[in-house]
VEXDREN-2710 file (C-alpha; in Angstrom, 1 decimal):
% VEXDREN-2710
k/r/px/py/pz
1/MET/0.0/0.0/0.0
2/LEU/1.2/3.5/-0.9
3/VAL/0.2/6.9/0.4
4/LEU/1.0/9.9/-1.8
5/GLU/1.1/13.4/-0.1
6/ARG/1.5/16.4/-2.3
7/ARG/3.0/18.6/0.4
8/PRO/6.5/18.1/1.9
9/LEU/5.1/16.7/5.1
10/VAL/2.3/14.3/5.7
11/GLY/-1.1/15.4/7.0
12/GLY/-2.7/17.8/4.5
13/ALA/-4.3/20.6/6.5
14/CYS/-3.6/18.8/9.8
15/VAL/0.1/19.6/10.3
16/THR/2.6/21.3/12.6
17/GLU/5.2/23.5/10.8
18/GLU/8.1/25.5/12.1
19/LEU/7.2/28.8/10.5
20/TRP/9.8/30.8/12.4
21/PRO/12.8/29.6/14.4
22/GLY/11.5/27.8/17.5
23/TYR/7.8/28.5/16.7
24/ARG/6.0/25.3/15.7
25/VAL/2.5/26.2/14.4
26/SER/-0.6/24.3/13.6
27/THR/-0.8/26.0/10.3
28/ALA/-4.4/25.2/9.3
29/ALA/-6.4/22.9/11.6
30/TYR/-5.9/24.1/15.1
31/LEU/-8.2/22.2/17.6
32/CYS/-9.2/18.6/18.1
33/GLY/-12.5/17.4/19.3
34/LEU/-14.1/15.2/16.6
35/LEU/-11.4/12.5/16.2
36/GLN/-13.2/9.3/16.8
37/PRO/-12.2/7.4/20.0
38/ARG/-12.5/4.0/18.2
39/ILE/-9.9/5.1/15.7
40/ILE/-7.6/6.3/18.5
41/ARG/-8.0/2.9/20.2
42/ASP/-7.8/0.7/17.1
43/LEU/-4.6/2.3/15.9
44/ASP/-3.2/2.7/19.4
45/LEU/-2.5/6.3/18.6
46/GLU/-1.6/7.3/22.2
47/ARG/1.3/4.9/22.1
48/LEU/2.4/6.5/18.9
49/GLY/2.6/10.1/20.3
50/TYR/-1.0/11.3/20.2
51/GLU/-1.9/13.2/23.4
52/MET/-5.0/15.4/24.0
53/LEU/-4.8/18.5/26.2
54/PRO/-8.5/19.3/27.0
55/LYS/-9.4/23.0/27.2
56/ASP/-10.6/24.4/30.4
57/PRO/-12.3/26.8/30.2
58/ALA/-13.9/25.9/26.9
59/PHE/-14.8/29.5/25.9
60/PHE/-13.8/33.0/26.9
61/SER/-16.0/35.8/25.4
62/PRO/-15.0/39.4/26.1
63/PHE/-17.6/42.1/25.5
64/PRO/-17.1/45.8/24.6
65/ASP/-18.7/47.0/27.9
66/GLY/-15.9/45.2/29.8
67/ARG/-17.9/42.2/30.9
68/ARG/-16.9/38.7/30.0
69/LEU/-18.2/35.1/30.0
70/PHE/-16.3/31.9/30.7
71/LEU/-17.8/28.5/30.1
72/TRP/-15.9/25.9/32.2
73/GLN/-15.9/22.1/32.4
74/ASP/-17.2/22.5/36.0
75/ALA/-21.0/23.0/35.9
76/ARG/-21.1/25.1/39.1
77/ARG/-18.6/27.6/37.8
78/THR/-20.4/27.8/34.4
79/ALA/-23.7/28.4/36.2
80/GLU/-22.2/31.3/38.1
81/GLU/-20.8/32.8/34.9
82/ILE/-24.1/32.5/33.1
83/GLY/-26.0/33.7/36.1
84/ALA/-24.3/37.0/35.9
85/PHE/-26.2/37.6/32.7
86/SER/-29.4/35.6/33.3
87/ALA/-30.5/33.5/36.2
88/ARG/-33.0/31.7/34.0
89/ASP/-30.3/30.8/31.4
90/ALA/-28.1/29.4/34.2
91/ARG/-30.9/27.0/35.1
92/ARG/-31.5/26.1/31.5
93/TYR/-27.9/25.5/30.4
94/PRO/-27.6/22.0/31.9
95/GLU/-30.8/21.0/30.2
96/TYR/-29.5/22.4/26.9
97/LYS/-26.3/20.3/27.3
98/ALA/-28.3/17.2/28.1
99/PHE/-30.4/17.8/25.0
100/LEU/-27.3/17.9/22.8
101/ALA/-25.9/14.9/24.5
102/ARG/-29.1/12.8/23.9
103/LEU/-29.0/13.9/20.3
104/ALA/-25.3/13.1/19.9
105/SER/-25.8/9.6/21.4
106/PHE/-28.3/9.0/18.7
107/VAL/-26.2/10.3/15.8
108/GLU/-22.7/9.2/16.9
109/PRO/-23.1/5.4/16.0
110/TRP/-23.8/6.5/12.4
111/LEU/-20.6/8.4/12.1
112/LEU/-18.6/5.2/11.6
113/ARG/-21.2/3.6/9.3
114/PRO/-21.7/4.2/5.6
115/PRO/-25.0/5.9/5.0
116/PRO/-27.7/4.0/3.1
117/ASP/-28.2/4.6/-0.6
118/LEU/-31.9/5.4/-0.9
119/LEU/-31.7/5.7/-4.7
120/ALA/-30.5/2.1/-5.1
121/ARG/-33.4/0.8/-3.0
122/ARG/-31.7/-2.4/-2.1
123/TRP/-32.8/-4.4/0.8
124/GLU/-29.7/-3.6/2.8
125/ASP/-30.3/0.2/2.4
126/LEU/-33.9/-0.1/3.3
127/TRP/-33.0/-2.1/6.4
128/GLN/-30.6/0.5/7.5
129/MET/-33.2/3.3/7.1
130/GLY/-35.6/1.2/9.1
131/ARG/-33.1/0.8/11.9
132/LEU/-32.5/4.5/11.8
133/ALA/-36.2/5.3/12.0
134/ALA/-36.7/2.8/14.8
135/ARG/-33.9/4.4/16.9
136/ALA/-35.3/7.8/16.1
137/LEU/-38.7/6.8/17.4
138/ARG/-37.1/5.7/20.7
139/LEU/-36.0/9.3/21.3
140/PRO/-38.0/11.3/23.8
141/PRO/-40.7/13.3/21.7
142/ARG/-39.2/16.7/22.5
143/THR/-35.7/15.5/21.6
144/LEU/-37.0/14.1/18.3
145/ALA/-38.9/17.3/17.5
146/GLY/-35.8/19.4/18.3
147/ALA/-33.6/17.2/16.2
148/LEU/-35.9/17.5/13.2
149/ARG/-36.0/21.3/13.6
150/MET/-32.2/21.6/13.9
151/LEU/-31.8/20.3/10.3
152/THR/-33.3/23.4/8.9
153/GLN/-33.2/26.0/11.7
154/SER/-30.7/28.8/12.0
155/ALA/-28.4/28.9/15.1
156/ARG/-30.3/32.0/16.1
157/ASP/-33.7/30.4/16.1
158/PHE/-32.4/27.3/17.9
159/LEU/-30.7/29.3/20.6
160/ASP/-33.6/31.8/21.0
161/GLY/-35.7/28.8/21.9
162/TRP/-33.4/28.1/24.8
163/PHE/-31.9/31.3/26.2
164/ASP/-32.5/35.0/26.9
165/SER/-29.0/36.4/27.3
166/PRO/-27.6/37.9/24.1
167/GLN/-24.1/37.3/25.4
168/LEU/-24.6/33.6/26.0
169/LYS/-26.3/33.1/22.7
170/ALA/-23.5/34.8/20.8
171/ALA/-20.9/32.6/22.6
172/LEU/-22.8/29.4/21.7
173/ALA/-23.7/30.6/18.1
174/THR/-20.0/30.6/17.1
175/ASP/-20.1/26.8/16.8
176/GLY/-22.8/27.2/14.2
177/VAL/-20.8/29.5/11.9
178/ILE/-17.2/28.2/12.0
179/GLY/-16.4/27.4/8.4
180/ALA/-20.0/27.9/7.3
181/ARG/-21.4/30.1/4.5
182/GLY/-23.8/31.9/6.7
183/GLY/-24.3/33.8/9.9
184/PRO/-26.3/32.9/13.0
185/SER/-29.5/33.8/11.2
186/THR/-28.9/31.6/8.2
187/PRO/-31.0/28.4/8.0
188/GLY/-28.9/25.3/8.5
189/THR/-26.4/26.7/10.9
190/ALA/-28.1/25.0/13.8
191/TYR/-26.9/21.7/12.4
192/VAL/-23.3/23.0/12.1
193/LEU/-23.5/24.0/15.8
194/PHE/-24.6/20.5/16.7
195/HIS/-21.9/18.9/14.5
196/HIS/-19.2/20.7/16.6
197/THR/-20.6/19.2/19.8
198/MET/-20.5/15.5/18.8
199/GLY/-16.8/14.7/19.5
200/GLN/-15.4/12.8/22.4
201/ALA/-11.7/12.9/21.6
202/ALA/-11.0/14.7/24.8
203/GLY/-12.8/12.0/26.8
204/ARG/-16.0/14.0/27.3
205/ARG/-18.7/14.8/24.8
206/GLY/-18.4/18.2/23.2
207/LEU/-15.1/19.0/24.8
208/TRP/-12.3/20.2/22.5
209/GLY/-8.6/20.6/23.1
210/PHE/-5.1/21.0/21.8
211/VAL/-2.8/18.2/20.8
212/ARG/0.6/18.1/22.3
213/GLY/3.1/18.9/19.6
214/GLY/0.4/20.6/17.5
215/MET/-2.1/19.1/15.1
216/GLY/0.6/17.5/13.1
217/ALA/1.1/15.0/16.0
218/ILE/-2.2/13.4/14.9
219/SER/-1.0/13.0/11.4
220/ASP/2.4/11.7/12.6
221/ALA/0.7/9.1/14.8
222/LEU/-1.5/8.0/12.0
223/ALA/1.5/7.8/9.7
224/ALA/3.4/5.7/12.3
225/ALA/0.5/3.3/12.6
226/ALA/0.4/3.0/8.8
227/ARG/4.1/2.3/8.5
228/ARG/3.8/-0.3/11.3
229/ALA/1.3/-2.0/9.0
230/GLY/3.6/-2.0/6.1
231/VAL/2.4/1.2/4.3
232/GLN/4.9/3.2/2.3
233/ILE/4.4/7.0/2.5
234/ARG/5.8/9.4/-0.1
235/THR/5.7/13.2/0.5
236/GLY/6.2/15.8/-2.3
237/ALA/4.3/13.5/-4.6
238/GLU/1.5/15.3/-6.2
239/VAL/-1.1/13.4/-8.3
240/ALA/-1.7/15.0/-11.7
241/GLU/-4.2/12.4/-13.0
242/ILE/-6.2/9.4/-11.9
243/ARG/-5.7/6.9/-14.8
244/VAL/-8.8/5.0/-15.9
245/ARG/-9.3/2.3/-18.6
246/ASP/-12.6/0.6/-19.5
247/GLY/-14.4/2.0/-16.5
248/ARG/-11.8/0.8/-14.0
249/VAL/-9.0/2.7/-12.2
250/GLU/-5.5/1.8/-13.4
251/GLY/-3.5/4.0/-11.1
252/VAL/-2.2/7.6/-11.0
253/THR/0.2/9.8/-12.8
254/LEU/2.3/12.2/-10.8
255/THR/3.1/15.8/-11.8
256/GLY/6.6/14.8/-12.8
257/GLY/5.2/12.1/-15.2
258/GLU/5.8/9.0/-13.0
259/GLU/3.0/6.4/-13.4
260/ILE/2.0/4.2/-10.5
261/ALA/-0.2/1.2/-11.2
262/ALA/-3.0/0.4/-8.7
263/ARG/-6.1/-1.6/-8.5
264/VAL/-7.5/0.7/-5.9
265/VAL/-7.2/4.5/-5.6
266/ALA/-8.7/6.2/-2.5
267/SER/-8.8/10.0/-3.0
268/ASN/-8.7/12.2/0.1
269/ALA/-9.0/15.3/-2.2
270/ASP/-12.4/17.1/-2.3
271/PRO/-15.0/15.9/-4.9
272/HIS/-14.4/18.9/-7.2
273/ARG/-10.7/18.2/-7.4
274/THR/-11.1/14.5/-7.7
275/PHE/-13.8/14.3/-10.4
276/LEU/-13.4/17.7/-12.2
277/ARG/-9.6/17.9/-12.3
278/LEU/-7.9/14.5/-11.6
279/VAL/-10.2/12.2/-13.5
280/PRO/-10.3/12.9/-17.3
281/PRO/-13.8/14.0/-18.3
282/GLU/-14.4/11.3/-20.8
283/HIS/-14.5/8.7/-18.1
284/LEU/-17.5/10.2/-16.3
285/GLU/-21.0/10.8/-17.5
286/GLU/-21.9/14.5/-18.0
287/ASP/-24.8/14.2/-15.5
288/PHE/-22.5/13.0/-12.8
289/ARG/-20.0/15.8/-13.5
290/ARG/-22.8/18.3/-13.4
291/GLU/-24.0/17.0/-10.0
292/VAL/-20.5/17.2/-8.6
293/ALA/-20.1/20.8/-10.0
294/SER/-23.2/21.8/-8.2
295/ILE/-21.6/21.0/-4.8
296/ARG/-21.2/24.4/-3.2
297/MET/-17.6/24.8/-2.4
298/ALA/-16.5/28.4/-1.6
299/GLY/-14.6/29.1/1.5
300/VAL/-15.5/32.0/3.8
301/ALA/-12.5/32.0/6.3
302/MET/-8.9/33.0/6.5
303/LYS/-6.3/31.9/9.0
304/ILE/-3.8/34.1/10.7
305/ASN/-0.9/32.7/12.7
306/LEU/1.1/34.9/15.0
307/ALA/4.3/34.5/16.9
308/LEU/4.2/36.5/20.1
309/ASP/6.7/37.6/22.8
310/GLY/4.0/37.8/25.5
311/LEU/0.3/37.3/26.1
312/PRO/-2.6/39.6/25.2
313/ASP/-3.9/41.8/28.1
314/PHE/-7.7/41.7/27.8
315/ALA/-9.6/44.6/29.2
316/ALA/-12.4/42.2/30.3
317/ALA/-9.9/39.9/32.1
318/PRO/-6.7/41.9/32.7
319/GLY/-3.3/40.2/33.1
320/ARG/-0.3/39.3/31.1
321/ALA/0.5/36.2/33.1
322/PRO/-1.1/33.0/31.7
323/GLY/-4.7/32.9/32.9
324/PRO/-8.0/31.2/32.0
325/GLN/-8.6/33.9/29.4
326/HIS/-5.6/32.7/27.5
327/ARG/-6.3/29.0/27.9
328/ALA/-9.8/29.1/26.4
329/THR/-11.1/29.5/22.9
330/ILE/-11.5/33.3/22.7
331/HIS/-14.5/34.6/20.7
332/ILE/-14.4/38.0/19.2
333/GLY/-18.1/38.3/18.2
334/PRO/-20.0/40.0/21.0
335/THR/-23.6/39.6/19.6
336/MET/-25.3/37.5/17.0
337/GLU/-26.2/40.7/15.1
338/TYR/-22.5/41.5/14.9
339/ILE/-21.7/38.1/13.4
340/ASP/-24.7/38.4/11.0
341/ARG/-23.4/41.8/9.8
342/ALA/-20.0/40.3/9.2
343/TRP/-21.7/37.6/7.0
344/GLU/-23.7/40.3/5.1
345/ASP/-20.4/41.9/4.1
346/ALA/-19.2/38.5/2.7
347/GLN/-22.4/38.0/0.8
348/GLN/-21.5/41.2/-1.1
349/GLY/-18.0/39.9/-1.9
350/ARG/-16.3/42.0/0.8
351/PRO/-14.2/40.8/3.7
352/SER/-16.0/41.7/6.9
353/ALA/-15.6/45.2/8.1
354/GLU/-15.9/43.9/11.7
355/PRO/-14.7/40.3/11.4
356/PHE/-15.7/37.5/13.7
357/CYS/-12.6/35.8/15.1
358/GLU/-12.0/32.5/17.0
359/VAL/-8.6/32.8/18.8
360/THR/-6.6/30.2/20.5
361/ILE/-3.1/30.2/22.2
362/PRO/-1.9/26.6/22.2
363/THR/1.4/27.5/24.0
364/THR/-0.6/28.0/27.3
365/TYR/-1.0/24.2/27.3
366/ASP/2.1/23.2/25.4
367/PRO/5.0/25.7/26.0
368/ALA/7.4/23.6/23.9
369/LEU/5.8/24.9/20.8
370/ALA/7.6/28.2/21.2
371/PRO/10.9/29.5/22.6
372/ALA/10.9/30.4/26.3
373/GLY/8.6/33.3/27.0
374/GLY/7.1/33.1/23.5
375/HIS/3.6/32.2/22.4
376/ILE/1.7/31.2/19.3
377/MET/-1.7/32.7/18.6
378/SER/-4.1/31.1/16.0
379/ILE/-6.8/33.3/14.6
380/PHE/-9.6/31.8/12.5
381/VAL/-11.3/34.7/10.8
382/GLN/-14.7/35.1/9.3
383/TYR/-15.8/36.2/6.9
384/ALA/-13.4/36.2/4.0
385/PRO/-15.2/35.3/0.8
386/TYR/-13.2/33.3/-1.7
387/ALA/-14.7/35.4/-4.6
388/LEU/-14.1/39.1/-4.0
389/ALA/-16.3/41.7/-5.6
390/ALA/-13.2/43.9/-6.1
391/GLY/-9.5/43.3/-6.1
392/SER/-7.6/40.1/-5.4
393/TRP/-6.7/38.2/-2.3
394/ASP/-3.0/38.6/-3.0
395/GLY/-3.6/42.3/-3.1
396/VAL/-5.8/42.8/0.0
397/LYS/-5.0/40.0/2.4
398/GLU/-2.4/41.9/4.5
399/ALA/-4.8/44.9/4.8
400/VAL/-7.6/42.5/5.9
401/ALA/-5.1/41.0/8.5
402/ASP/-4.4/44.5/9.8
403/ARG/-8.2/45.0/10.2
404/VAL/-8.3/41.7/12.2
405/ILE/-5.5/42.9/14.5
406/ASP/-7.3/46.2/14.9
407/THR/-10.5/44.3/15.9
408/LEU/-8.6/42.2/18.4
409/ALA/-7.0/45.4/19.8
410/VAL/-10.4/46.7/20.9
411/TYR/-10.4/43.8/23.4
412/ALA/-6.7/43.4/24.1
413/PRO/-5.0/46.8/23.5
414/ASN/-1.4/45.5/23.8
415/ILE/-1.7/42.9/20.9
416/ARG/0.2/45.0/18.4
417/ASP/3.1/45.4/20.7
418/ILE/3.7/41.7/21.2
419/ILE/3.5/40.4/17.6
420/LEU/6.9/39.2/16.3
421/HIS/5.8/37.5/13.1
422/ARG/2.6/36.7/11.3
423/GLN/1.4/34.4/8.6
424/VAL/-1.8/35.2/6.7
425/LEU/-3.6/32.5/4.7
426/SER/-6.4/33.8/2.6
427/PRO/-9.1/31.5/1.1
428/LEU/-7.0/31.5/-2.1
429/ASP/-3.9/30.6/-0.1
430/LEU/-5.8/27.7/1.5
431/GLU/-6.7/26.5/-1.9
432/ARG/-3.1/26.8/-3.2
433/GLU/-1.3/25.4/-0.2
434/PHE/-3.7/22.7/0.9
435/ALA/-5.6/21.9/-2.3
436/LEU/-8.9/23.0/-0.7
437/THR/-11.1/24.0/-3.6
438/GLY/-12.4/27.5/-3.0
439/GLY/-10.6/27.5/0.3
440/ASP/-13.5/25.3/1.7
441/ILE/-12.3/23.6/4.9
442/PHE/-15.2/21.2/4.8
443/HIS/-14.9/20.0/1.2
444/GLY/-18.4/21.2/0.6
445/GLU/-21.1/22.9/2.6
446/MET/-22.4/21.1/5.7
447/THR/-26.0/21.8/4.9
448/PRO/-29.0/19.3/5.0
449/ASP/-28.9/18.9/1.2
450/HIS/-25.3/17.7/1.4
451/LEU/-25.3/15.5/4.4
452/PHE/-25.7/11.7/5.2
453/PHE/-26.9/9.9/2.0
454/MET/-26.8/13.2/0.1
455/ARG/-23.0/13.6/0.6
456/PRO/-21.2/14.2/-1.7
457/ILE/-24.1/13.7/-4.1
458/PRO/-27.3/11.5/-4.1
459/GLY/-26.6/7.9/-5.1
460/TRP/-22.8/8.0/-4.3
461/ALA/-22.7/8.4/-0.6
462/ARG/-21.0/5.0/0.2
463/TYR/-17.5/6.1/-0.8
464/ARG/-17.6/4.3/-4.1
465/THR/-17.6/6.2/-7.4
466/PRO/-18.7/5.5/-11.0
467/ILE/-15.2/4.3/-11.7
468/ALA/-14.5/0.8/-10.3
469/GLY/-11.7/0.8/-7.8
470/LEU/-11.8/4.6/-7.2
471/TYR/-13.1/5.7/-3.8
472/LEU/-13.5/8.9/-1.9
473/CYS/-12.2/9.0/1.7
474/GLY/-12.2/12.7/2.6
475/ALA/-14.4/15.3/4.3
476/GLY/-16.5/15.6/1.1
477/THR/-18.1/12.3/2.2
478/HIS/-20.2/11.3/5.2
479/PRO/-20.0/12.4/8.0
480/GLY/-18.3/15.6/6.8
481/GLY/-15.6/18.0/7.8
482/GLY/-13.4/18.4/10.8
483/VAL/-10.4/16.3/11.9
484/MET/-12.4/13.2/12.7
485/GLY/-11.0/10.3/10.7
486/ALA/-14.5/8.9/10.1
487/PRO/-14.7/9.3/6.3
488/GLY/-11.4/7.4/5.9
489/TYR/-12.4/4.7/8.4
490/ASN/-15.7/4.1/6.6
491/ALA/-14.1/4.2/3.1
492/ALA/-11.4/1.6/4.2
493/ARG/-14.1/-0.8/5.4
494/GLU/-16.0/-0.5/2.1
495/ILE/-12.7/-1.2/0.2
496/LEU/-12.2/-4.3/2.3
497/ARG/-15.7/-5.4/1.5
498/ASP/-15.0/-5.0/-2.2
499/TRP/-11.5/-6.5/-2.1
500/PRO/-12.3/-10.1/-3.0
501/SER/-13.8/-9.0/-6.3
502/ILE/-11.1/-6.4/-6.9
503/ALA/-8.4/-8.9/-6.4
504/ARG/-9.7/-11.0/-9.3
505/TRP/-9.3/-8.2/-11.8
506/ARG/-6.6/-8.7/-14.4
507/ARG/-4.0/-6.0/-14.4
END
């Protein structure tokens, strides 16, 4: 078995890179929460270097009026924080968490199963749908009703049904817009919010954390497990074409012209890149190509990585020594209206005038990522539309990054003084560097029309493709985006199911 990685190091967008001497940065993906526990156990990743560092507190939201909100692992402390804004919300929050947990316990078993193919109408698929329906009917009626609403609701409508405090709702709404083409008021963002609460990689449902050594430590552990099983891994090996003959895959051709024969090719590239760029068009029916082209794949985020020689001093939580405000995910988005306005700018093809930012400082958990006294800051910025109404990303990205720093300075006035270096990755840079079509971190929108048996397109949700021996195994397949491993796990099982017939093919 051979793995081909186009970049100089393994991992795609899940990597750790030394951008500046001594500063080891999770360049793209920056937090872990969705990686499936079964994959961690089956591959013995903890023995191979994978170590989670759970965040506590989970969130820190500073507000322009000087107030702040922390959400902790400890329920009592969280209730006290929320109670400062709304006593009713403090009472409701445990019920909200319990609702999401009940819903997650229903959905999570399906993350590591191929979805049924309803268009095929085979007995196996109908049986799976029957099992799903039977499990759904065992949910408490209110939970089932809430689950059905979440598929089409906006994060705003969902949270308005639970809470009163604008501050709490803004803090929670952030999970509904990360990487999504929409603001809190956009239908479908309630599901994105739920998607981010399903993981148990940190040992507790919905809890996210850092990985010791950066996100690349996940990829390194997976690579070590693969090599232990006899897999060869080549980096700097970009695939230019997937070779096909008589409806079957033959192998791949690299950009340098080298041809590699294979009976099976599993593509971790997104559906657009796989079917519209790597597979020659004559090998796919036009209707299939048209369906793939209709997958909405246009990123709305940029990533800024900073090397710091100190810590930000937040007006809402003063202090330059490491504190809980530095150990949490920091949300710069004080209200849902603020985030909606940021999205409205992007809809017009403009980077947000007042951007929403999700900020983390991994060195508060893992000091070895930076020189003594130094820190790394990761800023995930929305909204940054891939298609600009005016200008080019190469021409405007540094000015947009300046705007982001100005926005952060409203809450942490010393931020400009402590920046040593910065890296700015626009949506165009994410496409160029990590082969994410349109800069889309999810390989396609996470909306109801592109989920479960509709992902990537109806009729082709079980990782197979119209070309025998060619499979998809990336985030463009069920269950979707995030560093979770589930698409690859499911694709591998389907390949093993097909292997007896594949092995009989003549090469």
